[in-house]
C-alpha positions as CSV (number, residue, x, y, z in Angstrom):
1,K,-0.3,0.0,0.2
2,K,1.4,3.6,-0.8
3,K,1.5,6.0,1.8
4,K,-0.3,9.0,1.5
5,T,2.2,12.7,1.9
6,T,0.8,14.9,4.2
7,P,2.1,18.8,4.4
8,R,4.3,17.6,7.3
9,D,6.5,15.5,5.3
10,V,7.0,17.7,2.2
11,A,8.2,20.5,4.4
12,P,11.2,18.8,5.7
13,R,12.2,17.3,1.7
14,R,12.0,21.6,1.0
15,T,14.3,22.5,3.5
16,Y,16.3,19.2,2.7
17,T,17.1,20.2,-1.0
18,T,17.5,23.6,-0.2
19,K,20.5,22.7,2.0
20,M,21.7,20.1,-0.6
21,A,21.4,22.6,-3.2
22,S,23.4,25.4,-1.2
23,L,26.3,23.0,-0.2
24,E,26.7,21.9,-3.8
25,E,26.5,25.5,-5.1
26,A,28.9,26.9,-2.3
27,P,32.8,26.8,-2.7
28,R,34.9,24.1,-0.7
29,H,37.7,26.0,-0.7
30,T,38.5,30.1,-0.4
31,H,41.4,31.8,-0.4
32,V,40.3,34.1,2.0
33,E,39.8,33.3,5.3
34,K,36.2,34.2,7.3
35,K,36.9,36.5,10.4
36,K,35.8,35.4,13.4
37,K,33.5,37.3,15.1
38,V,34.7,38.8,18.7
39,S,32.5,37.9,21.6
40,E,31.1,40.9,23.3
41,R,32.3,41.6,27.1
42,Y,29.7,41.6,29.9
43,W,30.9,45.4,30.6
44,Q,29.8,46.1,26.9
45,G,26.3,45.4,27.2
46,S,24.4,42.3,26.6
47,G,23.2,43.1,23.4
48,E,19.2,42.1,24.1
49,E,17.6,44.4,21.3
50,E,19.7,42.8,18.9
51,E,18.3,39.4,19.5
52,K,15.2,40.6,19.5
53,K,15.0,42.0,16.3
54,K,16.7,38.9,15.0
55,K,14.1,36.8,16.6
56,K,11.4,39.0,14.2
57,D,13.0,38.5,11.4
58,G,13.6,35.1,11.7
59,D,10.0,34.4,12.9
60,G,8.4,36.5,9.8
61,G,10.5,35.4,7.1
62,G,11.0,31.6,7.8
63,E,9.0,30.3,5.0
64,D,9.7,32.3,2.6
65,Q,13.5,32.0,2.9
66,A,12.0,27.8,3.1
67,T,10.2,28.5,-0.1
68,H,12.5,30.6,-2.1
69,G,15.7,29.0,-0.9
70,S,16.6,27.3,-3.9
71,Q,16.5,30.5,-6.1
72,T,19.3,32.1,-4.2
73,S,22.4,31.9,-5.9
74,R,25.2,31.3,-3.1
75,P,23.6,31.4,0.7
76,N,26.1,31.5,3.5
77,T,26.3,28.0,5.1
78,A,28.0,29.4,8.4
79,S,25.1,32.1,8.9
80,T,22.4,29.3,8.6
81,K,23.6,26.8,10.6
82,T,23.7,29.5,13.7
83,K,20.3,30.6,12.8
84,T,18.8,27.4,13.4
85,K,20.6,26.5,16.5
86,K,19.7,29.7,17.9
87,K,15.8,29.2,17.1
88,K,16.6,25.7,18.6
89,K,17.4,27.0,22.0
90,E,14.9,29.6,22.0
91,K,11.8,27.1,21.1
92,K,13.7,24.9,24.4
93,A,13.5,28.3,26.4
94,K,9.6,28.8,25.6
95,S,8.5,25.2,25.7
96,V,9.4,25.2,29.5
97,S,7.7,27.6,31.1
98,M,5.7,28.8,28.0
99,R,6.6,32.6,28.8
100,A,9.3,34.8,27.6
101,D,12.3,35.7,29.9
102,P,11.3,39.2,31.9
103,F,14.6,39.9,32.7
104,P,16.9,38.6,29.4
105,G,20.4,38.7,29.1
106,S,23.2,38.2,31.6
107,A,22.9,39.7,35.1
108,P,24.1,43.3,35.6
109,V,27.6,43.9,37.2
110,P,27.9,46.7,40.0
111,E,30.7,49.1,38.6
112,A,32.7,48.8,41.9
113,K,32.9,45.0,41.7
114,R,34.2,45.2,37.9
115,L,36.7,48.0,38.8
116,K,38.0,45.7,42.1
117,F,38.5,42.7,40.1
118,R,40.1,44.2,36.6
119,R,43.4,43.5,35.5
120,K,46.0,45.7,36.0
121,M,48.7,46.6,33.8
122,K,52.5,46.9,35.2
123,G,53.6,50.3,35.7
124,Q,50.1,52.1,35.9
125,L,49.6,54.3,38.2
126,P,46.0,54.0,40.1
127,I,43.3,56.2,39.2
128,A,42.7,57.6,42.6
129,R,46.2,58.9,43.1
130,S,46.0,62.5,42.3
131,H,49.1,64.5,40.1
132,V,52.0,65.6,41.3
133,V,52.5,69.5,40.8
134,F,55.5,71.5,41.6
135,L,54.9,75.2,43.1
136,S,57.4,77.7,42.9
137,P,57.4,79.6,46.9
138,S,55.5,82.7,45.2
139,L,52.2,80.3,44.2
140,L,52.3,78.8,47.6
141,I,48.9,80.8,48.5
142,I,48.3,79.1,52.4
143,P,49.7,82.5,54.7
144,P,50.6,82.1,58.2
145,S,48.1,82.7,61.1
146,F,49.3,84.5,63.8
147,L,47.6,85.0,67.7
148,E,45.9,88.1,67.5
149,G,43.9,89.4,71.2
150,D,41.4,92.2,71.4
151,E,41.3,95.7,71.9
152,D,44.1,96.8,74.9
153,E,44.7,92.9,75.6
154,D,48.2,91.2,75.4
155,T,48.9,87.9,73.7
156,C,51.3,86.7,76.2
157,T,48.3,86.8,78.9
158,I,46.1,84.4,77.0
159,S,47.0,80.9,78.2
160,Q,47.5,77.5,76.6
161,Q,44.2,76.3,77.7
162,D,42.0,79.2,76.5
163,I,43.8,78.5,73.0
164,A,43.0,74.8,73.1
165,D,39.3,75.2,74.0
166,A,39.1,78.1,71.3
167,V,40.7,75.9,68.5
168,D,38.7,72.7,66.9
169,I,39.4,69.2,68.3
170,T,42.2,68.0,66.0
171,A,44.3,71.2,66.7
172,G,43.3,71.3,70.5
173,A,44.8,67.5,71.4
174,K,48.0,69.0,70.3
175,Y,48.4,70.7,73.7
176,F,48.9,67.9,76.4
177,N,51.7,66.9,79.0
178,L,53.5,64.3,79.9
179,N,53.9,64.0,83.9
180,L,57.6,61.9,83.8
181,S,58.8,63.3,87.2
182,Q,60.8,60.0,88.2
183,F,63.1,60.5,85.2
184,G,63.6,63.6,84.4
185,P,64.6,66.5,83.0
186,Y,64.2,65.7,79.7
187,R,65.6,66.3,76.0
188,L,63.9,66.0,73.2
189,D,64.0,66.0,69.3
190,Y,61.4,66.0,66.7
191,S,61.6,63.9,63.3
192,K,62.3,65.7,60.1
193,T,58.5,65.1,59.1
194,G,57.4,66.1,62.6
195,R,55.6,62.8,63.0
196,Q,57.6,61.4,65.5
197,L,58.7,62.6,69.3
198,L,61.9,61.4,70.8
199,L,62.4,61.9,74.8
200,G,65.6,60.9,76.7
201,G,65.4,61.7,80.5
202,K,68.5,62.5,82.5
203,R,68.2,59.3,84.8
204,G,68.4,56.7,81.7
205,H,64.9,56.8,80.4
206,V,64.3,57.1,76.2
207,A,61.3,56.8,74.8
208,C,59.9,57.4,71.1
209,L,56.4,58.2,69.9
210,D,53.7,59.4,67.1
211,W,52.8,62.3,69.0
212,Q,50.0,63.3,66.9
213,T,48.1,59.6,67.6
214,K,49.7,59.2,71.2
215,Q,51.2,56.0,70.0
216,L,54.3,54.5,71.6
217,M,56.8,53.1,69.3
218,C,59.0,52.0,72.1
219,E,60.3,52.8,75.6
220,I,63.2,51.8,77.1
221,N,65.7,52.4,79.8
222,V,69.6,52.3,79.3
223,M,70.1,52.3,83.1
224,E,73.1,55.2,82.8
225,T,73.0,58.8,82.2
226,V,71.5,60.3,79.2
227,N,73.0,63.9,77.6
228,D,71.4,64.0,74.4
229,V,68.9,62.3,72.0
230,K,68.9,62.5,68.0
231,W,66.9,61.3,65.1
232,L,68.7,60.1,62.5
233,H,68.0,60.1,58.6
234,S,64.6,58.4,59.2
235,E,62.5,57.4,62.3
236,A,63.8,54.0,61.8
237,M,67.1,54.5,64.1
238,Y,68.0,57.2,66.8
239,A,71.4,57.8,68.2
240,V,71.6,58.4,72.1
241,A,74.6,59.6,74.1
242,Q,75.1,58.2,77.1
243,K,77.3,58.4,79.7
244,K,80.3,56.6,78.4
245,W,79.8,56.3,74.5
246,L,77.4,56.5,71.9
247,Y,74.8,54.3,71.1
248,I,72.4,53.9,68.3
249,Y,68.8,52.3,68.5
250,D,66.4,51.2,66.1
251,S,62.5,52.6,66.5
252,S,61.6,49.2,68.4
253,G,64.3,49.7,70.7
254,V,67.0,47.2,69.9
255,E,70.6,48.5,70.1
256,L,72.3,48.5,66.9
257,H,75.7,49.9,67.3
258,C,77.7,51.0,70.3
259,I,80.4,53.3,69.1
260,R,83.3,53.4,71.5
261,K,85.5,55.9,69.6
262,F,82.9,58.9,70.4
263,N,83.1,59.0,74.3
264,D,81.6,61.6,77.2
265,V,79.6,63.2,74.3
266,L,77.2,65.8,75.8
267,R,75.7,67.6,72.4
268,M,74.6,65.9,68.8
269,Q,73.7,67.6,65.3
270,F,72.4,65.4,62.8
271,L,73.3,66.8,59.1
272,P,70.6,65.3,56.9
273,Y,71.9,65.9,53.4
274,H,75.2,64.8,54.5
275,F,74.4,61.7,56.6
276,L,76.9,63.0,59.4
277,L,76.2,62.8,63.3
278,A,78.2,65.6,64.4
279,T,79.0,65.3,68.0
280,A,80.6,67.7,71.0
281,S,82.3,66.1,74.0
282,A,83.6,67.2,77.4
283,T,87.1,66.3,76.0
284,G,86.9,69.5,73.8
285,F,86.6,67.2,70.2
286,L,84.1,67.7,67.7
287,Q,83.9,64.4,65.3
288,Y,81.7,63.5,62.7
289,L,80.2,60.1,62.0
290,D,79.2,58.8,58.6
291,V,75.7,56.8,59.2
292,S,75.5,55.7,55.8
293,V,79.2,53.6,55.8
294,G,79.7,53.3,59.9
295,T,83.2,55.4,59.7
296,E,84.5,58.3,61.5
297,V,85.0,61.3,59.1
298,V,87.2,63.2,61.2
299,A,87.9,64.3,65.2
300,I,89.1,67.6,65.5
301,S,90.6,69.3,68.8
302,T,88.9,72.5,69.1
303,K,91.2,73.1,72.3
304,A,88.4,75.2,74.0
305,G,87.7,72.7,76.8
306,R,84.0,71.4,77.5
307,L,81.7,71.6,74.9
308,D,78.3,71.9,75.9
309,V,76.7,74.3,73.5
310,M,76.1,73.0,69.7
311,C,73.7,74.0,67.0
312,Q,74.1,73.8,63.1
313,N,73.3,75.9,60.3
314,P,70.6,74.2,58.2
315,H,71.6,76.6,55.2
316,N,75.3,75.4,54.4
317,A,75.9,72.4,57.5
318,V,78.3,74.5,59.5
319,V,78.7,73.5,62.9
320,H,78.3,76.3,65.9
321,L,80.2,75.9,68.8
322,G,79.5,78.1,72.1
323,Q,82.6,78.1,74.4
324,S,83.1,79.4,77.8
325,N,85.2,82.4,77.2
326,G,82.2,84.1,74.9
327,T,83.0,83.2,71.6
328,V,81.3,81.1,68.7
329,T,83.4,79.2,66.8
330,L,82.2,78.0,63.4
331,W,83.4,74.6,61.9
332,S,83.8,72.3,58.9
333,P,85.1,68.6,58.6
334,N,87.2,70.2,56.0
335,Q,89.6,72.1,58.4
336,K,91.4,71.5,62.0
337,E,91.1,75.0,62.9
338,P,87.6,77.3,62.9
339,L,86.6,78.7,60.1
340,V,85.1,82.1,61.8
341,K,85.4,83.2,65.5
342,M,82.9,85.8,66.6
343,L,83.2,87.3,70.2
344,C,79.6,87.6,71.6
345,H,79.5,88.0,75.3
346,Q,81.3,88.8,78.0
347,G,80.6,85.9,79.9
348,A,80.4,82.1,78.8
349,V,77.3,81.4,76.3
350,R,74.7,79.3,77.3
351,S,72.9,78.5,74.2
352,V,73.2,79.3,69.9
353,T,70.6,78.9,67.4
354,V,70.5,79.8,63.5
355,D,67.2,80.2,61.3
356,K,66.7,78.0,58.2
357,T,67.9,80.4,55.9
358,G,71.3,80.8,57.6
359,T,71.2,84.5,57.8
360,Y,70.6,85.6,61.4
361,M,71.9,83.8,64.5
362,V,70.8,84.5,68.0
363,T,73.1,84.0,70.8
364,S,72.4,83.9,74.8
365,G,75.0,84.2,77.5
366,M,75.9,84.6,81.2
367,D,76.0,88.4,81.3
368,K,72.0,88.4,80.6
369,K,72.1,89.5,77.3
370,L,70.3,87.9,74.0
371,K,72.1,88.8,70.9
372,V,71.1,88.5,67.0
373,F,74.1,88.6,64.7
374,D,73.9,88.6,61.2
375,I,75.7,85.9,59.6
376,R,76.6,87.4,56.3
377,A,78.5,90.5,57.7
378,F,79.4,88.6,61.4
379,K,78.2,92.0,63.3
380,P,75.8,92.0,66.1
381,F,72.1,93.1,64.9
382,Q,70.2,93.2,67.6
383,S,71.0,93.0,71.4
384,Y,68.1,92.9,74.6
385,F,68.8,92.0,78.2
386,L,66.8,89.8,80.0
387,P,66.7,89.9,83.8
388,A,67.1,86.4,84.3
389,G,68.7,85.1,81.0
390,A,68.1,82.5,78.6
391,S,69.1,79.1,79.2
392,C,67.4,77.3,75.9
393,L,66.8,78.8,72.8
394,S,64.9,77.7,69.4
395,L,63.8,78.9,65.9
396,S,60.8,77.6,64.0
397,Q,60.5,77.5,60.6
398,R,58.5,81.3,60.5
399,G,61.2,83.1,62.3
400,L,59.5,82.6,65.7
401,L,62.2,82.3,68.7
402,S,61.6,80.7,72.0
403,A,63.7,81.5,75.0
404,A,63.7,79.5,78.6
405,T,64.1,81.6,81.6
406,G,63.8,79.1,84.4
407,D,60.7,77.4,84.4
408,I,58.7,80.3,82.1
409,V,58.9,80.0,78.3
410,Q,58.5,82.8,76.4
411,V,58.1,83.1,72.7
412,Y,59.4,85.9,70.6
413,R,57.9,87.2,67.4
414,D,60.5,89.3,64.6
415,V,63.1,89.9,66.6
416,W,65.9,90.6,63.7
417,N,63.3,93.6,62.2
418,T,62.3,95.8,64.8
419,P,63.0,95.8,68.6
420,V,60.9,94.0,70.8
421,K,59.6,95.3,73.7
422,K,57.3,92.6,74.9
423,P,57.0,88.6,74.0
424,Y,54.1,87.0,71.7
425,M,53.6,84.3,74.2
426,A,54.3,82.9,77.6
427,H,53.5,80.1,79.3
428,K,54.6,78.3,82.8
429,V,55.3,74.7,83.2
430,H,56.5,72.8,86.6
431,G,60.2,72.5,86.8
432,A,63.3,73.9,85.0
433,V,63.3,73.8,81.1
434,W,66.4,71.2,79.9
435,G,65.2,71.5,76.4
436,L,63.4,73.2,73.6
437,S,62.1,72.5,70.0
438,F,59.6,73.8,67.7
439,C,57.8,70.7,65.7
440,P,58.2,70.9,61.7
441,F,55.2,71.5,59.3
442,E,53.4,72.2,63.0
443,D,52.6,75.1,65.6
444,V,53.8,73.1,68.0
445,L,56.6,73.8,70.7
446,G,58.2,71.0,72.2
447,V,59.2,71.9,75.8
448,G,61.5,69.2,78.2
449,H,61.3,70.0,81.7
450,G,62.4,68.6,84.7
451,D,58.6,67.2,85.4
452,G,58.2,65.8,81.9
453,F,57.4,67.1,78.9
454,T,54.9,69.6,77.3
455,S,53.7,70.5,74.0
456,M,52.6,74.0,73.3
457,L,50.4,75.5,70.7
458,V,52.1,78.6,69.3
459,P,49.9,79.9,66.5
460,G,51.9,81.0,62.9
461,A,55.2,79.0,64.0
462,G,55.2,76.2,61.5
463,E,55.3,76.1,57.5
464,P,52.1,75.0,56.4
465,N,53.7,74.3,53.1
466,F,55.5,71.1,53.2
467,D,57.8,69.4,50.2
468,G,56.3,65.8,49.5
469,L,59.8,65.0,47.9
470,D,62.0,65.4,50.7
471,S,59.9,65.4,53.8
472,N,56.4,64.2,53.7
473,P,54.7,64.1,56.9
474,Y,52.1,61.8,55.5
475,R,54.5,59.1,53.8
476,S,54.1,55.5,53.9
477,A,56.7,53.1,54.4
478,K,56.9,52.2,50.9
479,Q,57.6,55.9,50.3
480,R,60.1,56.3,53.1
481,Q,62.2,53.3,51.6
482,E,61.9,54.6,48.5
483,W,62.8,58.5,49.4
484,E,66.3,56.6,51.5
485,V,67.1,55.1,48.6
486,K,67.3,58.2,46.7
487,A,68.6,60.6,49.6
488,L,71.5,58.0,49.7
489,L,72.1,58.2,46.0
490,E,72.4,62.3,46.4
491,K,74.2,62.6,49.3
492,I,76.6,65.2,49.5
493,Q,80.2,64.9,50.0
494,P,81.9,66.1,53.4
495,E,84.6,68.0,51.8
496,L,81.9,70.1,50.0
497,I,80.6,71.9,53.5
498,S,81.7,75.7,53.4
499,L,80.7,79.0,54.5
500,D,79.6,79.6,50.8
501,A,76.6,77.2,50.5
502,G,76.5,78.8,46.5
503,K,80.1,77.3,45.6
504,L,78.1,73.7,45.6
505,G,76.1,74.9,42.2
506,Q,79.0,76.8,40.7
507,V,80.6,75.6,37.3
508,D,84.4,75.5,37.3
509,Y,85.6,77.6,34.2
510,A,89.1,76.9,34.2
511,T,91.0,78.8,31.3
512,F,92.8,77.3,28.8
513,E,96.1,78.0,29.9
514,Q,95.5,76.1,33.5
515,R,93.8,72.8,31.3
516,H,97.4,73.1,29.2
517,Q,99.3,73.9,32.0
518,D,97.7,70.4,33.9
519,K,98.2,68.8,30.7
520,V,101.8,69.1,30.3
521,K,102.6,68.3,33.9
522,A,100.4,65.0,33.3
523,L,101.9,64.2,30.5
524,G,105.5,65.5,31.2
525,Y,105.7,67.0,27.5
526,D,103.7,69.9,25.5
527,P,101.6,68.3,22.8
528,L,100.7,71.7,21.7
529,A,104.3,72.6,21.0
530,K,105.7,73.1,17.2
531,D,108.5,71.0,16.1
532,K,111.5,72.0,15.2
533,F,112.5,72.4,11.5
534,K,114.1,69.0,10.1
535,P,115.1,69.7,6.5
536,R,113.6,67.2,3.7
537,M,116.4,64.7,2.3
538,R,117.0,65.2,-1.6
539,K,119.4,63.3,-4.0
540,K,122.0,63.7,-6.5
541,G,124.2,65.3,-3.7
542,R,122.1,68.3,-2.7
543,S,121.6,67.3,0.8
544,S,124.8,68.2,1.4
545,T,126.0,69.5,5.2
546,G,126.2,73.0,3.9
547,G,123.1,72.7,2.0
548,V,121.2,71.7,5.2
549,E,122.1,74.2,7.5
550,R,121.8,77.1,4.6
551,R,117.9,75.8,4.8
552,K,117.6,75.7,8.8
553,N,119.1,79.3,8.4
554,Q,116.6,80.4,6.2
555,V,113.5,79.4,8.8
556,A,115.5,80.2,12.0
557,H,113.7,83.6,12.4
558,E,110.3,82.2,11.9
559,D,110.9,79.9,15.1
560,Q,112.2,82.9,16.6
561,R,109.5,85.1,16.0
562,D,107.0,84.5,19.1
563,V,110.1,84.9,21.5
564,I,111.2,88.3,19.8
565,I,108.0,89.7,19.9
566,T,107.4,89.0,23.4
567,T,110.8,90.5,24.6
568,L,110.2,93.8,22.0
569,E,106.3,94.2,24.5
570,E,107.9,93.7,27.4
571,K,110.8,95.8,26.6
572,A,108.4,98.8,25.8
573,K,106.3,98.1,28.7
574,R,109.5,98.6,31.0
575,Q,110.1,101.9,28.9
576,K,106.6,103.4,29.8
577,E,106.6,102.1,33.3
578,R,110.0,103.9,33.8
579,K,108.4,107.5,32.2
580,E,105.2,107.3,34.2
581,E,107.9,107.2,37.3
582,A,109.4,110.2,35.9
583,S,106.9,112.1,35.3
584,N,105.1,111.4,39.0
585,R,108.3,112.2,40.6
586,T,108.8,115.9,38.6
587,S,105.0,116.3,39.4
588,G,105.5,115.7,43.2
589,A,108.6,118.0,43.2
590,S,106.6,120.6,41.2
591,A,103.8,120.4,43.2
592,V,105.7,121.7,46.5
593,Q,105.4,125.2,47.5
594,R,107.8,127.2,46.3
595,S,109.6,130.3,48.1
596,A,110.1,133.6,46.6
597,L,113.9,133.2,46.6
598,D,113.5,129.9,44.4
599,R,114.2,132.1,41.2
600,F,118.0,133.0,42.5
601,R,119.1,129.2,43.0
602,K,121.6,128.2,40.2
603,G,120.1,126.1,37.6
604,N,116.8,127.7,37.6
605,N,115.3,128.1,34.0
606,S,112.5,129.8,35.3
607,Q,114.1,133.4,34.1
């Protein structure tokens, strides 16, 4: 029996014949490869609108494509396969729930997650980092702010508690007291960035802390007398001048070195750009230690006795020493003798300090006088009389001067331009003051006294504009390591320390004659000297001895021409000088006052 054909059986045959026809007509091999379509990323969009359009086009024109497929000349086989696969997937998806997906496409990814898991390229800066802008000092627009009182009110009468209550919470927290009466009095030192504080008690207590967050870094007791403490090139190491020798510790309190060559040290100063630790001892020696290498650079005998007054000039790294005979001497590691010796006081010098520009030096002595000197001319600029004298002095970055007399700390403003009659601020502490230091980039004055430590608020003392490449208060540990490597590469040699800091940037313009003389000394002969005339050898008997000498005599005057010219010039110069001397004598004789009887003298041609 023959099976009846139905439309369902006919439709697949039509599609089969169209597929076969398209396969037979399509070329098997082509010389041009087909480009692969790049799949879309999840952050570039899901492409839902394009898929919907393709679905509509496929549903509406499917029958026409099946019926008229044989009429197309060369259809693309790859595109037909992909379309049929997409249709099958869509039919399966619809057949499960019998409804269209209300949220088609992939789920949206939040922008924060996409940036978090994005692959970063090496050397690519993060987006959040701001660009570094270098500004000249004229473009730094943050002005200093000073304390101003009401009408007929002196600012020196305003207490520290009133200032702390008037300012914001962050600034008010910078005024605090540390009661450490058991191991006092204390010396102190701030780090170069102004974040870390180092305290050293006379009875052996040493502590370093982040004074802004009040976080203690380390605290030890060396069990002997501590004369001075000083931070080194970074907050990772500090030096302690103990009773016998000089010790170096790290920020966790571990002893790194015991340098026995440096004994009986009383005062220390660290030169940050030279990596030198300068020490003054009770035996009268000034010693320099290279911290980067760990060797002693030089030891100078000052022959001035006990050295307990010391400071440095931040501008040219020259060390200033105050002596008991009232003189202040300036020292460099290049010379065994002082560069300058200045008589400043009639009694012993008690304290010395220099401003950051290297222009002014302030000294205090046993004669109860406070003097301001201009270092450029080495002359006194201003002189003030203090009833009790000043035991400690310190200058801020903005030029404020702090002076301690007993247990009272006074701050003066603009001491070198105009005569000062009264202090800018005043504060009384518990116990005699033993150390003063302004905090860099902060309006804070640290006071070490017999009862511990006091942090004072001094408006207008700190520099608000800091150099982020040199001393950045907000640098991380990684930035500190990179800065340390760069600073070691740019270390200045101790031979370059001199009074004139501008010589470091000058160019040595050696003359041609100087360079020529140095070359002659190095080689042993003059490379530019002209060789003597040597006659060429001739043939056929023309190079006889007489002929050679005759040819030499012909060019002899050419070799002597330069010598003859110089001798003639010197001879003319001498004759000119003799004539000038003779004319001066005659003019001097004529200038003598003549008497009336000179005309009767013999040899007088005036008649």
